[in-house]
Backbone as ProteinMPNN parsed JSONL, in Angstrom:
{"seq_chain_A": "MKSTLIDQRGGLRTFVLVLATGDEAVRTLTSFAVTERLGASHFTAIGAFSRAVVAYFDWSAKQYRKIAIDEQVEVLSLIGDISLEDGTPKVHAHAVLGKPDATEEGDISSRRTCGRRSRLSRPSCRGICIDGSIGSRAWR", "coords_chain_A": {"N_chain_A": [[-11.863, -0.426, -5.026], [-14.332, -2.524, -6.351], [-15.003, -5.72, -7.721], [-16.584, -8.052, -9.915], [-17.093, -11.19, -11.444], [-19.183, -11.615, -14.08], [-19.876, -13.177, -16.228], [-18.839, -16.065, -17.996], [-17.684, -17.788, -20.65], [-16.809, -19.828, -23.423], [-14.065, -19.252, -23.288], [-14.011, -16.542, -22.795], [-14.23, -13.897, -20.434], [-16.347, -11.804, -18.549], [-16.214, -8.978, -16.641], [-17.408, -6.802, -14.034], [-16.461, -3.749, -12.799], [-16.345, -1.585, -10.042], [-15.212, 1.429, -9.312], [-13.898, 3.145, -6.527], [-14.4, 6.279, -4.774], [-11.678, 8.401, -5.204], [-10.019, 6.445, -6.328], [-7.558, 5.968, -8.804], [-8.138, 5.845, -12.126], [-6.765, 4.679, -14.481], [-4.512, 3.47, -13.303], [-5.798, 1.691, -11.525], [-7.234, 0.042, -13.311], [-5.082, -1.059, -14.736], [-3.744, -2.481, -12.708], [-5.757, -4.339, -12.055], [-5.874, -5.714, -14.494], [-3.36, -6.93, -14.504], [-3.583, -8.616, -12.25], [-5.713, -10.303, -13.031], [-4.643, -11.401, -15.26], [-5.052, -10.301, -17.873], [-5.058, -9.722, -21.353], [-5.635, -9.101, -24.435], [-8.172, -7.103, -24.297], [-11.3, -5.347, -23.868], [-13.015, -2.407, -22.781], [-15.767, -0.55, -21.357], [-17.196, 2.401, -19.872], [-19.04, 4.394, -17.481], [-19.658, 7.191, -15.315], [-18.102, 9.241, -12.895], [-15.474, 11.648, -12.536], [-13.348, 13.117, -10.135], [-11.344, 14.769, -10.787], [-9.207, 15.234, -13.655], [-6.572, 14.391, -15.94], [-6.122, 14.992, -19.164], [-5.138, 14.08, -22.493], [-3.988, 15.283, -25.593], [-3.095, 14.506, -28.859], [-0.669, 16.197, -30.484], [-0.143, 16.566, -33.67], [1.711, 17.936, -35.304], [3.815, 18.484, -33.559], [4.374, 15.965, -32.774], [3.786, 14.796, -30.27], [2.104, 14.182, -27.107], [-0.115, 16.498, -25.707], [-0.746, 17.52, -22.525], [-3.622, 18.213, -20.584], [-4.953, 19.622, -17.785], [-7.836, 19.011, -15.844], [-9.398, 20.379, -13.344], [-11.78, 19.881, -11.826], [-14.911, 18.37, -10.877], [-16.139, 16.052, -13.206], [-18.549, 14.521, -15.335], [-18.451, 11.22, -16.542], [-19.215, 10.729, -19.62], [-18.748, 8.962, -21.648], [-16.502, 6.333, -21.757], [-14.211, 4.488, -23.337], [-12.133, 1.754, -24.205], [-9.108, -0.188, -24.627], [-7.154, -2.974, -23.503], [-3.958, -3.993, -23.904], [-1.021, -6.008, -24.426], [2.184, -4.876, -23.689], [5.425, -5.478, -24.073], [4.901, -7.733, -22.531], [3.455, -6.738, -20.401], [0.344, -5.514, -19.162], [-1.256, -2.807, -20.833], [-3.153, 0.075, -20.678], [-5.296, 1.7, -22.897], [-7.285, 4.362, -23.561], [-10.188, 6.288, -24.474], [-12.061, 9.2, -23.767], [-15.133, 10.951, -23.166], [-15.929, 13.715, -21.435], [-18.228, 15.317, -19.342], [-18.805, 18.644, -18.418], [-19.808, 20.924, -15.731], [-20.99, 23.176, -16.957], [-22.19, 22.219, -19.19], [-20.475, 21.811, -21.304], [-18.068, 19.791, -23.091], [-15.228, 17.631, -22.747], [-12.877, 15.9, -24.659], [-10.657, 13.124, -24.994], [-7.478, 11.355, -24.984], [-6.513, 8.683, -22.963], [-4.978, 9.57, -19.93], [-4.575, 10.444, -17.013], [-6.854, 9.861, -14.44], [-9.031, 10.544, -11.733], [-11.359, 8.936, -9.751], [-14.539, 10.238, -8.948], [-17.541, 10.089, -7.795], [-18.846, 6.719, -7.595], [-17.688, 4.714, -10.273], [-18.649, 2.723, -13.0], [-17.442, -0.113, -14.697], [-17.452, -2.248, -17.46], [-16.111, -5.164, -18.653], [-14.901, -7.54, -20.901], [-12.598, -10.253, -20.889], [-10.614, -11.197, -23.5], [-10.163, -13.6, -26.152], [-9.219, -13.395, -29.308], [-11.88, -12.026, -31.248], [-14.201, -10.036, -29.456], [-17.366, -9.362, -27.912], [-18.669, -6.732, -26.152], [-20.126, -7.057, -22.952], [-23.159, -6.132, -21.184], [-24.615, -4.395, -18.377], [-27.156, -3.844, -16.002], [-28.202, -0.893, -14.114], [-28.68, -1.596, -11.514], [-26.788, -3.26, -10.492], [-24.981, -2.922, -8.346], [-26.449, -2.194, -6.146]], "CA_chain_A": [[-12.487, -1.001, -6.193], [-15.0, -3.817, -6.229], [-15.149, -6.369, -9.019], [-17.251, -9.343, -9.931], [-17.152, -11.89, -12.724], [-20.61, -11.792, -14.35], [-20.102, -14.155, -17.29], [-17.644, -16.769, -18.461], [-18.017, -18.84, -21.618], [-15.999, -19.849, -24.634], [-12.76, -18.635, -23.06], [-14.159, -15.112, -22.516], [-14.742, -13.533, -19.116], [-16.85, -10.438, -18.453], [-16.178, -8.461, -15.28], [-17.87, -5.452, -13.741], [-15.648, -3.101, -11.776], [-16.839, -0.327, -9.499], [-14.092, 2.134, -8.701], [-14.314, 3.963, -5.389], [-13.933, 7.662, -4.741], [-10.236, 8.498, -4.98], [-9.261, 5.499, -7.156], [-7.027, 6.498, -10.065], [-8.742, 4.893, -13.049], [-5.816, 3.919, -15.307], [-3.709, 2.634, -12.4], [-6.652, 0.622, -11.016], [-7.472, -0.888, -14.419], [-3.832, -1.77, -15.031], [-3.538, -3.431, -11.616], [-6.744, -5.402, -12.243], [-5.447, -6.5, -15.666], [-2.223, -7.768, -14.074], [-4.103, -9.641, -11.343], [-6.561, -11.244, -13.771], [-3.882, -11.853, -16.434], [-5.773, -9.878, -19.074], [-4.253, -9.227, -22.462], [-6.499, -8.45, -25.42], [-9.443, -6.834, -23.624], [-12.003, -4.115, -24.215], [-13.875, -1.969, -21.681], [-16.592, 0.65, -21.461], [-17.505, 2.886, -18.528], [-19.687, 5.671, -17.209], [-19.458, 7.538, -13.918], [-17.648, 10.606, -12.645], [-14.107, 11.845, -12.061], [-13.215, 14.334, -9.338], [-10.406, 15.572, -11.584], [-8.643, 14.41, -14.731], [-5.553, 14.929, -16.837], [-6.384, 14.419, -20.475], [-4.032, 14.313, -23.416], [-4.335, 15.463, -26.992], [-1.897, 14.304, -29.659], [-0.334, 17.308, -31.374], [0.503, 15.884, -34.794], [2.871, 18.681, -35.804], [4.913, 18.337, -32.587], [4.546, 14.511, -32.575], [3.763, 14.481, -28.847], [0.841, 14.428, -26.436], [-0.222, 17.723, -24.914], [-1.587, 17.21, -21.366], [-4.526, 19.271, -20.169], [-5.528, 19.309, -16.477], [-9.215, 19.407, -15.567], [-9.411, 20.355, -11.882], [-13.142, 19.959, -11.323], [-15.633, 17.135, -11.115], [-16.746, 15.885, -14.523], [-19.266, 13.277, -15.563], [-17.9, 10.391, -17.611], [-20.301, 10.464, -20.553], [-18.329, 7.765, -22.366], [-15.103, 5.93, -21.622], [-14.021, 3.22, -24.033], [-10.718, 1.502, -24.387], [-8.563, -1.533, -24.762], [-5.967, -3.355, -22.754], [-3.105, -4.869, -24.706], [0.25, -6.306, -23.767], [3.375, -4.2, -24.196], [6.54, -6.163, -23.416], [4.351, -8.678, -21.573], [2.756, -6.04, -19.33], [-0.886, -4.878, -19.635], [-1.237, -1.363, -21.052], [-4.496, 0.612, -20.897], [-5.433, 2.786, -23.872], [-8.697, 4.717, -23.472], [-10.671, 7.592, -24.935], [-13.18, 9.608, -22.926], [-15.869, 12.199, -23.325], [-16.228, 14.141, -20.076], [-19.178, 16.417, -19.3], [-18.53, 19.648, -17.39], [-21.032, 21.502, -15.166], [-21.602, 24.17, -17.854], [-22.691, 21.433, -20.324], [-19.467, 21.61, -22.336], [-17.443, 18.484, -22.996], [-13.807, 17.455, -23.034], [-12.581, 14.584, -25.207], [-9.233, 12.919, -24.809], [-6.841, 10.052, -24.892], [-6.264, 8.382, -21.571], [-3.753, 9.975, -19.262], [-4.756, 10.14, -15.595], [-8.162, 10.291, -13.965], [-9.347, 10.111, -10.381], [-12.796, 8.756, -9.661], [-15.317, 11.016, -8.0], [-18.491, 9.096, -7.329], [-18.521, 5.402, -8.133], [-17.687, 4.553, -11.724], [-18.85, 1.326, -13.373], [-16.773, -0.55, -15.907], [-17.785, -3.596, -17.892], [-15.01, -5.525, -19.527], [-14.59, -8.942, -21.08], [-11.232, -10.648, -21.221], [-10.888, -11.785, -24.807], [-9.258, -14.281, -27.071], [-9.813, -13.108, -30.615], [-12.875, -10.955, -31.267], [-15.153, -10.145, -28.353], [-18.46, -8.411, -27.883], [-18.783, -6.257, -24.782], [-21.355, -7.35, -22.227], [-23.766, -4.959, -20.575], [-25.18, -4.676, -17.068], [-28.088, -2.818, -15.567], [-27.717, 0.016, -13.091], [-28.914, -2.14, -10.173], [-25.766, -4.277, -10.213], [-24.266, -2.722, -7.069], [-27.345, -1.64, -5.111]], "C_chain_A": [[-13.143, -2.311, -5.803], [-15.101, -4.409, -7.628], [-15.915, -7.666, -8.846], [-17.222, -9.889, -11.355], [-18.626, -12.176, -12.996], [-20.903, -12.797, -15.451], [-18.772, -14.785, -17.67], [-18.096, -17.883, -19.385], [-17.115, -18.705, -22.839], [-14.642, -19.194, -24.477], [-12.812, -17.144, -22.792], [-14.716, -14.92, -21.116], [-15.209, -12.086, -19.168], [-16.907, -10.059, -16.983], [-16.913, -7.131, -15.214], [-16.992, -4.938, -12.612], [-16.356, -1.833, -11.333], [-15.672, 0.31, -8.772], [-14.622, 3.063, -7.622], [-13.811, 5.387, -5.539], [-12.448, 7.672, -4.414], [-9.406, 7.51, -5.777], [-8.788, 6.197, -8.427], [-7.347, 5.456, -11.132], [-7.732, 4.059, -13.83], [-4.971, 2.988, -14.437], [-4.526, 1.446, -11.891], [-6.933, -0.412, -12.097], [-6.233, -1.709, -14.744], [-3.56, -2.828, -13.964], [-4.498, -4.613, -11.731], [-6.339, -6.309, -13.403], [-4.284, -7.419, -15.322], [-2.735, -8.923, -13.225], [-4.884, -10.72, -12.086], [-5.89, -11.799, -15.026], [-4.626, -11.561, -17.738], [-4.791, -9.392, -20.118], [-5.14, -8.454, -23.41], [-7.888, -8.287, -24.817], [-10.002, -5.498, -24.074], [-12.848, -3.712, -23.015], [-14.663, -0.734, -22.065], [-16.915, 1.095, -20.05], [-18.323, 4.162, -18.579], [-19.424, 5.971, -15.743], [-19.068, 8.982, -13.768], [-16.19, 10.579, -12.219], [-14.076, 13.129, -11.245], [-12.237, 15.302, -9.989], [-9.822, 14.641, -12.643], [-7.485, 15.15, -15.383], [-5.779, 14.217, -18.157], [-5.22, 14.766, -21.397], [-4.561, 14.385, -24.84], [-3.056, 15.325, -27.813], [-1.738, 15.447, -30.646], [0.49, 16.725, -32.516], [1.75, 16.617, -35.267], [4.066, 18.554, -34.861], [5.236, 16.867, -32.318], [4.64, 14.149, -31.088], [2.376, 14.784, -28.279], [0.938, 15.716, -25.624], [-1.198, 17.424, -23.781], [-2.371, 18.442, -20.942], [-5.165, 18.836, -18.848], [-6.957, 19.826, -16.395], [-9.385, 19.258, -14.059], [-10.802, 20.613, -11.315], [-13.808, 18.622, -11.59], [-16.245, 17.162, -12.503], [-17.484, 14.555, -14.559], [-18.576, 12.52, -16.692], [-19.078, 10.008, -18.507], [-20.023, 9.205, -21.361], [-16.844, 7.536, -22.11], [-14.996, 4.564, -22.281], [-12.53, 2.998, -24.206], [-10.39, 0.038, -24.498], [-7.411, -1.72, -23.796], [-5.206, -4.317, -23.652], [-1.837, -5.128, -23.912], [1.374, -5.558, -24.472], [4.554, -4.75, -23.41], [6.045, -7.07, -22.298], [3.574, -8.059, -20.428], [1.488, -5.388, -19.879], [-0.745, -3.358, -19.729], [-2.65, -0.92, -21.413], [-4.421, 1.745, -21.909], [-6.919, 3.115, -23.926], [-8.96, 6.096, -24.051], [-11.908, 7.927, -24.122], [-13.849, 10.856, -23.461], [-16.356, 12.544, -21.926], [-17.146, 15.349, -20.119], [-18.882, 17.339, -18.135], [-19.839, 20.267, -16.897], [-21.726, 22.517, -16.081], [-22.103, 23.54, -19.16], [-21.721, 21.382, -21.502], [-18.817, 20.256, -22.1], [-15.958, 18.574, -23.281], [-13.647, 16.057, -23.596], [-11.085, 14.374, -25.143], [-8.791, 11.506, -25.099], [-6.442, 9.887, -23.437], [-4.934, 8.931, -21.058], [-3.878, 9.629, -17.785], [-6.102, 10.681, -15.163], [-8.384, 9.755, -12.569], [-10.851, 10.068, -10.236], [-13.397, 9.655, -8.602], [-16.296, 10.065, -7.355], [-18.133, 7.765, -7.957], [-18.617, 5.383, -9.641], [-17.792, 3.075, -12.042], [-18.123, 1.021, -14.67], [-17.199, -1.973, -16.206], [-16.728, -4.008, -18.891], [-14.89, -7.03, -19.674], [-13.092, -9.144, -21.325], [-11.35, -11.524, -22.461], [-9.759, -12.65, -25.346], [-9.887, -14.098, -28.429], [-10.796, -11.96, -30.503], [-13.835, -11.14, -30.103], [-16.231, -9.086, -28.5], [-18.666, -8.03, -26.43], [-20.14, -6.626, -24.193], [-21.936, -6.064, -21.662], [-24.368, -5.377, -19.245], [-26.085, -3.528, -16.674], [-27.547, -1.997, -14.403], [-27.933, -0.521, -11.676], [-27.819, -3.094, -9.721], [-25.143, -4.127, -8.83], [-25.139, -2.115, -5.999], [-27.668, -2.673, -4.089]], "O_chain_A": [[-12.593, -3.1, -5.034], [-15.267, -3.68, -8.606], [-15.899, -8.289, -7.785], [-17.313, -9.143, -12.33], [-19.261, -12.902, -12.231], [-22.045, -13.232, -15.603], [-17.727, -14.133, -17.666], [-18.799, -18.805, -18.97], [-16.718, -17.605, -23.224], [-14.115, -18.633, -25.438], [-11.77, -16.525, -22.58], [-15.569, -15.684, -20.666], [-14.545, -11.238, -19.763], [-17.56, -10.726, -16.181], [-17.028, -6.422, -16.214], [-16.806, -5.61, -11.598], [-16.9, -1.096, -12.154], [-15.203, -0.196, -7.753], [-15.668, 3.69, -7.787], [-12.91, 5.663, -6.332], [-12.011, 7.028, -3.46], [-8.196, 7.7, -5.904], [-9.549, 6.936, -9.052], [-6.883, 4.318, -11.053], [-7.838, 2.833, -13.839], [-4.744, 1.836, -14.807], [-4.02, 0.325, -11.828], [-6.878, -1.614, -11.834], [-6.324, -2.91, -14.996], [-3.185, -3.954, -14.291], [-4.098, -5.759, -11.529], [-6.449, -7.531, -13.306], [-4.226, -8.556, -15.792], [-2.367, -10.076, -13.451], [-4.734, -11.909, -11.803], [-6.495, -12.573, -15.768], [-4.805, -12.436, -18.584], [-3.806, -8.727, -19.796], [-5.374, -7.263, -23.204], [-8.687, -9.223, -24.825], [-9.286, -4.639, -24.587], [-13.351, -4.578, -22.3], [-14.287, 0.021, -22.963], [-16.915, 0.283, -19.126], [-18.309, 4.902, -19.562], [-19.005, 5.082, -15.001], [-19.628, 9.856, -14.429], [-15.725, 9.611, -11.616], [-14.705, 14.119, -11.618], [-12.301, 16.511, -9.763], [-9.928, 13.419, -12.54], [-7.431, 16.38, -15.375], [-5.644, 12.997, -18.254], [-4.418, 15.65, -21.095], [-5.462, 13.642, -25.229], [-2.046, 15.956, -27.501], [-2.571, 15.638, -31.532], [1.673, 16.427, -32.351], [2.749, 15.979, -35.599], [5.209, 18.52, -35.316], [6.256, 16.558, -31.703], [5.453, 13.315, -30.69], [1.588, 15.525, -28.867], [1.935, 15.979, -24.952], [-2.359, 17.108, -24.04], [-1.856, 19.56, -20.941], [-5.839, 17.807, -18.792], [-7.25, 20.942, -16.825], [-9.501, 18.142, -13.552], [-10.979, 21.455, -10.435], [-13.343, 17.835, -12.415], [-16.802, 18.176, -12.925], [-17.094, 13.591, -13.9], [-18.165, 13.12, -17.685], [-19.838, 9.089, -18.199], [-20.944, 8.47, -21.717], [-16.034, 8.455, -22.238], [-15.616, 3.599, -21.834], [-11.762, 3.95, -24.339], [-11.255, -0.837, -24.467], [-6.784, -0.763, -23.341], [-5.747, -5.328, -24.101], [-1.615, -4.535, -22.856], [1.496, -5.603, -25.696], [4.667, -4.509, -22.208], [6.677, -7.173, -21.246], [3.08, -8.782, -19.563], [1.53, -4.772, -20.944], [-0.195, -2.711, -18.838], [-3.269, -1.462, -22.329], [-3.584, 2.641, -21.792], [-7.731, 2.264, -24.29], [-8.075, 6.95, -24.108], [-12.715, 7.047, -23.819], [-13.229, 11.697, -24.112], [-17.095, 11.78, -21.305], [-16.88, 16.305, -20.847], [-18.726, 16.889, -17.0], [-20.867, 20.151, -17.564], [-22.941, 22.695, -15.983], [-22.404, 24.25, -20.12], [-22.102, 20.954, -22.591], [-18.991, 19.648, -21.044], [-15.495, 19.483, -23.97], [-14.226, 15.112, -23.06], [-10.318, 15.334, -25.229], [-9.579, 10.612, -25.407], [-6.076, 10.854, -22.769], [-3.895, 8.764, -21.697], [-3.337, 8.614, -17.347], [-6.456, 11.818, -15.476], [-7.972, 8.639, -12.253], [-11.544, 11.035, -10.553], [-12.85, 9.817, -7.511], [-15.924, 9.309, -6.458], [-17.21, 7.69, -8.768], [-19.529, 5.974, -10.219], [-17.106, 2.256, -11.429], [-18.178, 1.798, -15.623], [-17.295, -2.804, -15.303], [-16.47, -3.297, -19.862], [-14.787, -7.736, -18.671], [-12.423, -8.288, -21.904], [-12.11, -12.492, -22.465], [-8.583, -12.456, -25.038], [-10.984, -14.599, -28.677], [-10.569, -11.019, -29.742], [-14.238, -12.262, -29.795], [-16.026, -8.05, -29.132], [-18.821, -8.898, -25.571], [-21.17, -6.518, -24.858], [-21.276, -5.026, -21.664], [-24.605, -6.561, -19.006], [-25.803, -2.37, -16.982], [-26.551, -2.369, -13.783], [-27.409, 0.056, -10.724], [-27.933, -3.684, -8.646], [-24.808, -5.132, -8.203], [-24.62, -1.565, -5.027], [-28.406, -2.395, -3.143]]}, "name": "protein", "num_of_chains": 1, "seq": "MKSTLIDQRGGLRTFVLVLATGDEAVRTLTSFAVTERLGASHFTAIGAFSRAVVAYFDWSAKQYRKIAIDEQVEVLSLIGDISLEDGTPKVHAHAVLGKPDATEEGDISSRRTCGRRSRLSRPSCRGICIDGSIGSRAWR"}
């Protein structure tokens, strides 16, 4: 993973992260949040996963049902938050993943492994924050 701080003002920091092939997205984000001491944060991302485990909340069973996706998928949208649970950062994300046959999978965050590079933009917030944006040339 590569990261850079692209903006800092009014107590808010905006980072861009580029996850490498093989990085596990939730684990990498959680580790970054610990290192940067992030609490109330928001992130967005696009990119690709080489495989994913998604979860769907089954209301009648009151539990998450995990669904493995064992093929490369495009990350059409990944949005989420990082909050503190017992003082430790916890990632909560929702994704829309595009499959080669043009179908999509939607989920709640479980486990994902990056395929090609994935870009994430995330400010570290106090109070309300507005997500920053970055052009596609950021890492060229």
